[in-house]
C-alpha positions, 0 to 999 in steps of 0.5 A: 576868690581872685583869678590869678592862674592861667593855662596855655595849651601848647602841645599841638603838632602845628601840622597846618604850618608844615614843614617849618613846624616839623622841628619848631613849635608853632607857638614860636612862629614870630609876628615880626620879631616876637613869638606868638606865645609871648603875646599870650603871656604878656596879655596874661601879665597885663590882666593880673595873672600871677602863675601860668602853666604851659602844656607842652609836648614833643619838640616844645623845648624852645618855648621853655628856652625862650622864657629862660635866661641866656647868660651867653647871649646877654654877655655877648650883647653887653660886651658889644654895647647892644644895650637895647637888645640886652634890655629886651632879652632880660625883660622876657626872662623877668616878666614878673610872672611865674611860668611852669610846664607840664607835658601832654604825652598824646594829642588827646584833645583840648579837654585832656590838655586842660585836665592836666592842670588840675593840681596846678589850679587846685580849687581856684578859678582860672583862665585858659588862653589859646595861642592861636588867637591874638586879641587887641582891645584897650582892656585885654580880653582876659581882663574883661573875663576876670572883670565879669567873674568878679561880678558874677562868680561864674564861668565865662567864655569869650565869644564873638560873631563870625560869618555863618559859613564859618561856624563849623570851625568853632564851638558855638553857643546857643544863646538863652538871653542877654542878662546885661550888655555883652553878657549872654546866658547860654542854653547850650554849647555845641562843638563844631556844628554843621552850618545848617544846624548851628544855633547861632553865629556866636563862636567861642574864641580862645579865652575861657574863665572856668571854675575848678568844677570843670576838672571833675567833669573832664575826668568823666568826659567821654571822648568824641568820635575822634577819640579826643576829650573836648573842652566845649563838651565839658563846658556844656555839661557844667552848664547844666548844673551851674551857670556858664556865661558868654562874654561878647568880645568887641575888639579885634581878633587875629587868628594865627592858626592858619597861614593866610591869617598869620600872614595878614597878622604879620603885616598888620603888626609890621605896619605898627612896628617902629622898625618896619612900619615906614619901609613896609608901608612903602613896599605895600603901596608899590606892590599894590600899584604893580598888582593893579598894573598886572591886573589891567595887562591880563584883563 
């Protein structure tokens, strides 16, 4: 069965970016001039996804407004002859992909958010795309997972190696064997293990391709100690009755879920953006010289 649906959870409170996220969704924080969630939607589009369900929460209305039309803005741009900006605005509205929304009323975990997409997904395989992870590769990571599914017809989770001292921040896999290049048969999935108990350095990153059987498991999944339904726990349960593979991502991952990585990502994209790259490169070179000079003065 063709994979054509995706769920994007976007109900988080974004407390790591307070105070800006007090009234603005973290998914709308820009990387140069494009909100992070637009990168995710564009990846879905490039991967052949036709329908997207965005799980929202309180104060997330700007996400809906961003992908909706804005006749007043478009009329203003047209009257002022700003055809480039007008084209850009219309392209966001007419991405050629259907976007739907539903709310998660309480922050009850990623598993609870995904469970709210059951009627949207029906009995089809689907993709979960987390907005904190921006992926760069010749073939979009979501498309890579779909390509794997087309051969195995099994749920497949994206992973990549992370420094060992960071494994406690992630869901981590316990590999059983590599059945082909870059595709791992998984023995178990562990949510945020202690560093000394982590079964590997392969961390689950923000892309999942799941079969619809996950919903029955989520419906009966017990909350963790924090009262949240964890998707990783449900995947581990599913792995006991049907195969769940791990696909090793070899591209570049940008974690925009924390301030330092967000700033680094903004700089990297800014160095590629045609409107900012030359001036930004010049600024960084001059800043580097100044910082080096200040270092010598203070040593």
